C-alpha positions as CSV (number, residue, x, y, z in Angstrom):
1,X,115.1,-33.3,69.7
2,X,116.2,-30.8,72.0
3,X,116.4,-31.2,75.6
4,X,113.2,-30.7,77.3
5,X,113.5,-29.2,80.7
6,X,110.4,-29.2,82.6
7,X,110.3,-26.6,86.1
8,X,107.1,-26.4,88.3
9,X,106.7,-25.1,92.0
10,X,103.3,-23.7,94.0
11,X,101.9,-19.8,93.3
12,X,104.3,-17.8,94.9
13,X,107.8,-20.3,94.8
14,X,109.3,-18.6,93.1
15,X,109.0,-19.8,89.3
16,X,109.5,-16.8,87.0
17,X,112.6,-16.0,88.9
18,X,114.0,-19.0,88.5
19,X,113.4,-19.0,84.9
20,X,114.1,-15.5,84.3
21,X,117.9,-16.2,84.9
22,X,117.8,-19.6,81.8
23,X,116.5,-16.9,79.8
24,X,119.7,-14.5,80.9
25,X,121.4,-17.1,79.9
26,X,119.8,-17.5,76.5
27,X,117.9,-20.4,76.7
28,X,114.7,-20.5,75.1
29,X,111.4,-20.6,77.8
30,X,107.9,-21.7,77.0
31,X,105.8,-20.3,80.0
32,X,102.5,-21.9,79.7
33,X,101.1,-18.9,82.0
34,X,101.6,-17.3,78.7
35,X,100.2,-19.7,76.7
36,X,96.9,-19.9,78.7
37,X,96.7,-15.8,78.5
38,X,97.2,-15.7,74.3
39,X,94.5,-18.7,73.9
40,X,91.9,-16.1,75.2
41,X,93.0,-13.3,74.2
42,X,89.6,-11.6,72.3
43,X,88.5,-13.2,69.0
44,X,90.2,-16.0,69.9
45,X,87.1,-19.3,69.9
46,X,88.4,-19.9,73.7
47,X,87.0,-17.1,74.8
48,X,83.7,-16.6,73.1
49,X,83.1,-20.1,74.6
50,X,84.3,-18.3,78.6
51,X,81.7,-16.1,78.1
52,X,79.4,-17.8,76.8
53,X,79.4,-19.9,79.3
54,X,80.2,-17.8,82.6
55,X,77.8,-14.5,80.9
56,X,79.3,-11.6,80.0
57,X,80.4,-10.6,82.9
58,X,83.4,-12.1,83.2
59,X,84.6,-10.0,79.9
60,X,86.4,-6.2,81.3
61,X,84.6,-3.5,78.9
62,X,87.6,-3.9,76.1
63,X,86.3,-7.6,75.8
64,X,89.7,-8.8,77.5
65,X,89.3,-11.0,80.0
66,X,88.5,-10.1,83.3
67,X,90.4,-12.7,85.2
68,X,90.7,-11.6,88.6
69,X,86.1,-12.4,88.2
70,X,87.2,-16.1,86.8
71,X,89.8,-16.9,89.5
72,X,87.1,-16.6,92.1
73,X,84.8,-18.1,90.3
74,X,86.6,-21.4,89.4
75,X,88.7,-21.8,92.4
76,X,84.9,-21.5,94.3
77,X,83.5,-24.1,92.7
78,X,84.5,-27.6,92.0
79,X,82.8,-27.9,88.4
80,X,83.0,-25.0,87.4
81,X,87.2,-25.7,87.2
82,X,86.6,-29.3,85.4
83,X,84.7,-27.3,83.1
84,X,86.9,-24.4,82.4
85,X,90.3,-27.0,82.1
86,X,88.7,-29.6,80.2
87,X,87.8,-27.1,77.2
88,X,91.9,-24.6,78.4
89,X,93.7,-28.0,78.4
90,X,93.5,-29.4,75.1
91,X,95.0,-25.7,73.3
92,X,97.7,-25.1,76.0
93,X,98.9,-28.2,75.4
94,X,99.1,-28.6,71.2
95,X,100.7,-24.8,71.6
96,X,102.9,-25.8,74.5
97,X,104.4,-28.1,71.7
98,X,104.9,-25.9,68.4
99,X,106.3,-23.6,70.6
100,X,108.6,-26.4,72.3
101,X,108.7,-27.2,68.5
102,X,110.0,-24.3,67.0
103,X,112.7,-24.2,69.7
104,X,116.6,-23.2,68.4
105,X,118.6,-23.0,71.8
106,X,120.5,-25.6,72.9
107,X,118.2,-27.3,75.2
108,X,114.2,-25.4,76.1
109,X,112.8,-25.0,78.9
110,X,108.8,-26.1,79.8
111,X,107.5,-23.4,82.8
112,X,104.4,-24.8,84.1
113,X,102.1,-25.0,87.1
114,X,100.5,-27.7,86.2
115,X,103.3,-30.1,84.8
116,X,102.6,-32.3,87.0
117,X,98.9,-32.4,87.6
118,X,98.9,-33.0,83.5
119,X,99.6,-34.4,80.0
120,X,102.2,-32.1,79.7
121,X,104.4,-33.4,81.9
122,X,104.8,-36.5,79.0
123,X,106.6,-33.4,77.4
124,X,109.9,-33.3,79.3
125,X,113.4,-34.6,79.3
126,X,113.5,-34.2,83.6
127,X,111.0,-32.4,86.1
128,X,112.4,-29.3,88.1
129,X,110.3,-28.5,90.9
130,X,111.9,-25.1,92.7
131,X,110.5,-25.2,96.0
132,X,109.8,-23.1,99.4
133,X,108.3,-23.2,101.9
134,X,104.6,-22.5,102.3
135,X,104.4,-19.9,104.5
136,X,107.2,-18.5,101.8
137,X,104.5,-19.1,98.9
138,X,101.6,-16.9,100.8
139,X,103.5,-14.2,101.9
140,X,104.7,-13.3,98.3
141,X,101.5,-14.0,96.4
142,X,99.8,-12.0,99.1
143,X,102.1,-9.2,98.9
144,X,102.0,-9.5,94.6
145,X,98.6,-9.7,93.3
146,X,97.5,-8.0,96.0
147,X,95.1,-11.2,96.8
148,X,93.4,-12.2,99.9
149,X,95.0,-14.3,102.1
150,X,91.6,-16.5,101.9
151,X,91.8,-16.9,98.4
152,X,95.7,-17.4,98.2
153,X,95.7,-20.8,100.8
154,X,92.5,-21.9,98.2
155,X,94.7,-21.2,95.0
156,X,97.3,-23.3,96.8
157,X,94.0,-26.1,98.4
158,X,93.3,-26.5,94.2
159,X,98.1,-27.0,93.3
160,X,99.2,-30.3,94.3
161,X,100.7,-30.4,97.7
162,X,104.1,-29.5,98.2
163,X,104.7,-33.3,99.3
164,X,103.8,-34.9,96.1
165,X,105.5,-32.2,94.2
166,X,108.9,-33.0,95.7
167,X,108.6,-36.7,95.5
168,X,108.2,-36.1,91.7
169,X,111.1,-33.6,91.2
170,X,114.4,-34.6,89.5
171,X,116.1,-32.1,90.9
172,X,115.0,-28.7,93.7
173,X,116.0,-25.8,93.8
174,X,115.7,-24.7,96.9
175,X,113.9,-20.6,96.8
176,X,114.4,-19.9,100.6
177,X,117.0,-18.2,100.5
178,X,118.5,-15.4,98.6
179,X,119.0,-14.5,95.2
180,X,122.2,-14.9,95.0
181,X,121.6,-18.8,96.0
182,X,119.4,-18.5,93.3
183,X,121.4,-17.4,90.6
184,X,123.7,-19.9,91.9
185,X,122.2,-22.9,91.9
186,X,120.2,-22.0,88.2
187,X,124.3,-21.8,86.8
188,X,124.8,-25.0,88.5
189,X,122.1,-26.7,86.5
190,X,122.9,-24.6,83.2
191,X,126.4,-25.9,82.8
192,X,124.5,-29.2,83.5
193,X,121.6,-29.1,80.6
194,X,124.5,-28.0,78.7
195,X,126.3,-31.0,79.1
196,X,122.8,-33.0,78.6
197,X,121.5,-32.2,75.6
198,X,125.8,-32.1,73.7
199,X,124.7,-35.7,74.6
200,X,121.5,-36.4,74.2
201,X,122.4,-34.7,70.4
């Protein structure tokens, strides 16, 4: 069984910048956000269930999920968020397991914002937290997604707290500095994970 490294972090912490650097080194990254999109593509049973529950207004004209509309509904109503999670989390978990099993790189990364909030953490051998101050997370997310600040704050409030994430980390990547500093941290970890993967064989 391949070594599986879990990477997580709050919204705007820079998980994608980190995982891109591992991919450039030939490592398979299973991205839970992409899996979450895959399971609600047009024609899937999950999308049909979501449209039935929330109404056809949750779909775009082409039949795809209107993510912004769904996000605003579930992050303003905990009951709706729990309903959505009970539908999607088991489907996401199964697809993640399938993708990890198919990986052929020396070790595999599971990148997930909900790694520590769900049973996904049982799939990984170590937990890497990508960390940045909350003010920087907020600034990056508002710029990147054109979300208003209040909505980003609601999303951050719904996620595990920064302190709790850091407490459960085996390794912390500080992503508050330059991209060069990020490169060197990833390179050191890549070497370490290759060694761990070899010794686990």
